[in-house]
C-alpha positions as CSV (number, residue, x, y, z in Angstrom):
1,M,0.4,-0.2,0.0
2,S,1.5,3.4,-1.0
3,L,0.4,6.8,0.4
4,A,0.0,9.2,-2.1
5,L,0.6,13.1,-0.4
6,V,-2.9,14.3,-1.0
7,H,-3.4,18.8,-1.0
8,R,-5.8,20.9,-0.3
9,P,-8.0,23.3,-2.9
10,T,-6.1,26.1,-0.9
11,E,-3.2,24.9,-0.6
12,L,-1.9,26.3,-4.0
13,A,-4.2,29.3,-3.7
14,A,-2.5,30.2,0.2
15,L,0.9,29.4,-1.6
16,A,0.5,31.8,-4.3
17,A,-0.7,34.8,-1.7
18,A,1.7,33.9,0.7
19,A,4.4,34.6,-2.4
20,R,2.7,37.9,-3.9
21,S,3.0,39.6,-0.6
22,E,6.2,41.0,1.5
23,R,6.2,40.6,4.9
24,S,8.7,43.0,6.9
25,L,11.2,41.5,9.3
26,P,12.1,43.2,12.9
27,P,14.7,45.0,12.9
28,V,18.5,43.4,13.1
29,P,19.0,43.4,16.9
30,A,15.7,42.1,17.8
31,L,16.9,39.2,15.4
32,M,20.0,39.2,16.6
33,A,19.2,39.2,20.5
34,A,16.7,35.9,19.0
35,L,20.0,34.3,17.6
36,L,21.5,34.8,21.3
37,D,19.6,33.3,22.9
38,A,18.9,30.5,20.6
39,N,22.6,29.5,20.8
40,R,22.8,30.0,24.6
41,R,19.6,27.4,24.7
42,R,21.8,24.7,22.1
43,D,18.4,25.3,19.4
44,R,20.3,24.2,15.9
45,E,17.3,25.0,14.2
46,A,16.7,28.3,15.8
47,V,20.3,29.4,15.6
48,C,20.3,28.4,11.9
49,L,16.6,30.8,11.4
50,A,17.8,33.5,13.2
51,A,20.7,33.6,11.5
52,H,19.2,33.1,8.4
53,R,16.8,36.0,9.1
54,V,19.9,38.3,10.6
55,V,21.1,37.9,7.0
56,R,18.0,38.8,5.3
57,A,17.1,42.1,7.5
58,A,20.2,42.9,7.1
59,G,19.9,43.3,3.1
60,E,22.6,41.1,2.2
61,V,22.6,38.1,-0.2
62,V,22.9,34.7,0.7
63,G,23.8,32.2,-2.2
64,E,23.3,28.6,-2.2
């Protein structure tokens, strides 16, 4: 028995709407505080997320 991924009817519409709207990020000092807090808690996923948000908020281009 194979499991197939079933998309909800509104899923694509929601993703398209989210892609069209620009979201503002918190100020860099607040993001840095979140990064330090995540690092202190040893939460690797939160550290990665906060670090990426800091770079994006600072306006830098991030490569793959």
